[in-house]
N, C-alpha and C positions, 0 to 999 in steps of 0.2 A: 528683688524679692519683696523689700519694705515697701516699695511703692506699690507692688501688685496686691500687698496685703491691703492697703488703703483702698484698691479699686475694688477688690472683693467685699470689704465692708463699707463702701460707699452707700449701697441700698439699705443699710441697715435701718436708718429713721424711716424709711418707707414702710419696712416690714413691721416696725415698731407701731406706726399709725394703723397698719392693717389689724395688729392683733388688738388694739384699744378699740377701734370700731367694729371689730369682728365683720370686717367686710374688705373685700379686695379693692374697693374705691375706684373701680375702672381700669386698674392696671393688667397687664398682660402679663402671662408667663413664658411667653416664647424667648425673650433674651435670657433668661435664667436657665431654661431648659437647653438651649444652644451654648451657652456659657459652659454648662455641665459637661454636655457632649464634646466641647473643645478641649476640656481639661483632661477628660478620659483619654481622648487621642494624643494628648501631648505627653502625658505619662506612659503611654506605651512606645511613642517615639523616644523618649529618654531613657527606657530600659534597654532598648534596642542599641542606642547609640552608645551608652555606657560613658562613665564619669561625668554624668551631667546631674549632679547631686542638685543644683540649683533649680533646674526643670522639673525633677521629680519633686522637691519639697514644695514648691509654690503651686504645682498641678494639684497634688495632694491636698494641700489645704483649700484649693479653689473646689475641688470635689466635696469637700465636708461641707464647706459654706453653701454651695449651689445646692446641695441636696437638703439643707436646712430651709432656703429660702423657697424651694419647689414644696417641701413638704407643708409649711406655713401657708403657702398660697392655695394649696388643694384643700387644705382643712377649713379655709375661709371662704373659698370660692363658691359660686352658684353651682347648680346642678349641671348646668351647660359648659360652664368654664371648666369645671372638673373633668367633664369628659373630653373636652379639647385637650386639656393639660396631659391626660392619660395616654390620648392618641400620639402626641408629640414625644412623650416618654418612650413608648413602646415602639415608634418607628426610628427615633434618632438614638437614644441611649442604649436601647437594646437590640433592636434590628440592624441599623446601619453600623453600629460598632462591631457587632459580632461579624458582619459581613465583611468589614475592612480588615478585622483580626484573621478570620479564617483564608480571606482571598491572599493577604500578603504571606499568610504562613506556609500556605501549600503552593504557591505559585512564584514566590520569589526568595531568594537566599541572600545572605551576606550583605555588601554595600547597596546591592540594588534594592533590597527589601527595605532598608533604612532610607533610602531616596524617595521610594515610592510613599512609604508612610508619611516623610518629611513634607512632601508635596500634597498628600491628602490634609495634612495638618495646616498648610499655607491656604487650602481652599476653604476649610472650616473657619479658621481665623478670620479670614475676610468675611466670611457669613455672620461671625459673632460682631465684627464692628460694622457689619451691614445692618444688624438685627434692630439697633435704636433708630434706622430709618423710618420706621413705621411711626415712632415716637415723634421724629421731627415733622412729618407729614401732620401730625395731631396737633402739634404746637402751631404749626402754619395755619391750619384749618380753624382752630378754636382761640389763637392768638392768646394762649396760656402757657406758661412754664411749669405748671403744676406737675406735670407726668415727667419731666426731665429735671432731675436735682443737678445744681450745678458742681457739686463736690464730686459726683459720677463723672461727669464730662472732664473736669478738671484734672483728676487722677488718671482717667483713661488717656488723655493726651500725654501726661508726664511719663506714664508707664509705658506708652509706645516710643517715647524717645529713648527711654533707659533700655528697653529691650532690643531696639534698633542698634544702638551702640554696642550691646552684649553681642548681638548676631554678627555685627561687622568686625569685632575684634576677634570673635572666634571664627570667622570666615564661614558661618552657618547661615546660608542665605535663606534657608526655611525658616529661621527665627527673625531675619532682619526685614525681609521684604513684607510680610503683612503689617508690620508696625509702621510702614510709611503709610499705608491706606489708614490705619488707625489714627495717626497723627493728624492727617488733614480732616479726617471725620470729627476728631474732638476738637478741632479748631471751629469748624462749622457749629456744632452744638454749643460751645460755648459764645459764638457771634450770635446766634439765635437766642440764647438765654438773655443777654445783654440788651439785644433790641427790644424783645418783647417785655422783659421787666421794666426797661426804661419807659417803654410807651404805656405801660401799666400805671407806673407810678405817676405819670402826666395826667391821667384821667381825674378830674376832680370828683370828689364824693358829694353829692348832694343829698341832704337829709331832707325828707319830707315828711309832714305830719298829715294822717289821714283824718280828714275832718268828718265827724260823724253827722249824719243828717238829723235837723233838729225837728223833734215831735212833741208839739204841745198839748197838753190834756187839761181842760177844765173840769173841776170837780163841782157838781151841782147837786143839790138836795132836790129831790122830788117826792111827791106825796106826802101823806100823813105820817108814815112811819119814819123811824131814825134812821134813814139810810142815806148813802151817798153813791151816784152813778157817775162814771166818766163820760164825758161829751167831748169828742174830738173837736179842736178849733176850727178845722175845715167846715165843720156843719154849722157853726154858730155864725151871727152876723158880723159885719165888718167892726164893730165897735167892740164886743166882746168884753164890756165891762161887767164887774161884780154887780153894780146898781141894776142892769138889766137883767142879770140873772135872778136877783131876788125879786123883781117885781114879775117877772115870768112864774117865779114859784108862788107868788102870792095870788097871781091870777088863776094859775092851774088849781090851788086849793079851794078857791071860791068856785069854781065850775065844775070840779069833779063830784062825782055821785057814788053811791055804794054799789050799784048794779050796772055800770056802763064805763066803757073804756074810752079816754079821751086822749086825742094826739096831741103832744107836745110841739109847740110851734118851731122848735128847733130840730125836730125830726125824731125825738126819742120818745117811744111808746111805754106808757106804765098802766099796768094793770092795778085795780083795787086789791086790798088785803085779802087773801083767800080765807073760806070759811075753814072750820074744823075739819071738813071732810076733803078740802081740795088739797092738791099738792102744794107743798110747801114754797115752791118757786117756779118761775116759768123764763125762758128766754125768748124775748121778742125783738125782731131786729137788732141782734146782737147786744141787747141790754138786759141784764138781770132784773126782773120785775120784784116789787115788793113782796116781802114775806112777814109773817108775824114777829118774827125777831130780827134784830138789828142785823145788816149786811154791810161788811166792808169790801168793795170791788177795787182791786188793785190793778192799774195798766202799767205795763213795763213799756218804756219808750225806748 
């Protein structure tokens, strides 16, 4: 019973993560729904058998814990996962359980009823042990052990050994036989965990720095007003020196008149200062033209 308590508490870190992230994080509810169904059936078997206080106590604890797990999962699950979990609960924990209960209650009596319920529990226990097979396939496909905690696999294997010994000493084959399958499944889970965990640790982590593209902007003064205009370096000539920019500015000042627009040899068009009735600014070829007041043009690279 002490070992089985650790089995039931092994998924606790997973549900702590679910509560903190407020999301099911890709986990499935099937293993917990099936485990709850199995605990309910084993309690029914223990009551029929009598003098099985160990079976009653541990499965009662299991029913409480699994109910909490399923409730937390449903609370944080998506709408689709919530509907799927509700269907599983309705079909297994309500429909199938009462079907088994009513069928064995009305059609079997005495030791035969105990035997029938016991073998039903064997079939369900094998299903409980087989439920993590979906997680095993996911581990092999993704090569990640995130969804298969090692503590759960370890205590599952240890619990299978203990309950097999209990069933063997009590000569209760309904308890002993399914734990043989549980033992081998636990070994497979721990083997896969060790293999993929070791493979993941061997993968070197390469840190790369993303180099931002360079964008050079030259600030050139154009016109008679106290303005600065950005000129992309791709539009300038190969030299791109400050001396040439100053010469271009001086040349432009000499040739510019009050009533016509001149084209800058670097591809920047500038208009003369507007009159009092004209708009304060214009944009031509992506360049803000002169205004009566000083203008600061800021280009983000």
